[in-house]
C-alpha positions, -999 to 999 in steps of 0.1 A, spaced: 59 -200 -380 30 -193 -357 36 -225 -338 72 -215 -333 62 -181 -319 36 -197 -297 61 -223 -284 87 -195 -278 61 -175 -257 52 -206 -237 89 -213 -229 93 -176 -219 63 -178 -196 75 -210 -180 110 -196 -175 96 -164 -160 80 -185 -132 115 -191 -119 124 -154 -115 110 -146 -80 115 -111 -66 117 -109 -28 84 -105 -11 75 -73 8 72 -90 42 88 -78 74 89 -95 107 63 -77 128 58 -40 135 90 -20 135 99 10 157 92 35 130 57 22 122 30 50 124 11 30 150 42 28 173 50 65 170 16 80 170 -19 72 184 -40 54 158 -75 45 169 -83 8 164 -110 15 137 -86 37 117 -58 11 120 -81 -16 107 -91 7 77 -54 14 70 -45 -23 71 -74 -32 47 -72 -3 23 -35 9 24 -10 -14 39 -6 -38 10 11 -11 -10 20 15 17 38 -6 43 64 -34 47 35 -59 52 19 -70 19 -6 -98 20 -1 -115 -13 -31 -131 -31 -28 -164 -48 -23 -149 -82 8 -131 -70 26 -164 -75 22 -161 -113 46 -141 -134 43 -115 -149 14 -106 -125 38 -106 -95 61 -81 -113 32 -58 -119 21 -61 -83 57 -54 -70 58 -24 -92 27 -10 -76 40 -19 -41 74 -2 -47 57 29 -61 33 30 -32 60 27 -6 80 54 -24 51 78 -19 41 68 16 53 40 38 33 36 71 60 12 83 87 39 81 65 69 89 84 76 121 115 84 100 98 113 82 107 148 95 77 166 110 71 188 79 72 158 55 50 138 78 25 167 79 25 168 40 20 131 39 -10 134 62 -24 162 40 -20 139 10 -38 110 28 -67 134 34 -67 145 -3 -64 110 -17 -92 94 3 -115 124 0 -110 124 -38 -114 86 -39 -80 84 -56 -69 59 -30 -72 30 -27 -68 25 -64 -99 12 -82 -79 -17 -96 -71 -27 -60 -106 -24 -46 -119 -44 -75 -100 -74 -62 -102 -64 -25 -137 -54 -17 -128 -50 20 -106 -20 10 -136 0 -3 -140 30 19 -175 42 28 -182 79 33 -180 74 71 -146 56 67 -133 85 47 -145 110 73 -128 89 100 -95 87 83 -95 123 73 -103 135 108 -76 113 123 -50 125 97 -60 161 103 -57 158 140 -23 140 138 -10 166 113 -19 194 137 -2 175 165 31 168 148 35 197 123 57 226 133 38 258 139 
């Protein structure tokens, strides 16, 4: 009985490898990308790319283990959820009041160390933000929010 259950699980895992969701990859930077619409200093852009873009843009860099199901489904769930909350690739589409709120949320999330997620930084040490990185991102987001938010 246990052999049949094990065999059934193996067959399901093998079959799952053939179910491939579309990857979150777009061709280049689009016209609504935050870096196209607003000034983003080079250091801040690098930090955003390393710590945020995999889940909060249309440009995910997939690690090797993303080719294994069900890991890929789990990663795609995180990416879709992240983009639903904030998508730097579509930031230019946000109305000014929503963009201002998103920038406030960026400040709150990085200062509280809620973002990037610990599960992400565990596998991506380059995404770990130092106190200076947090100050830099917060100051940029604060300045941009003041610039674009309605009075």
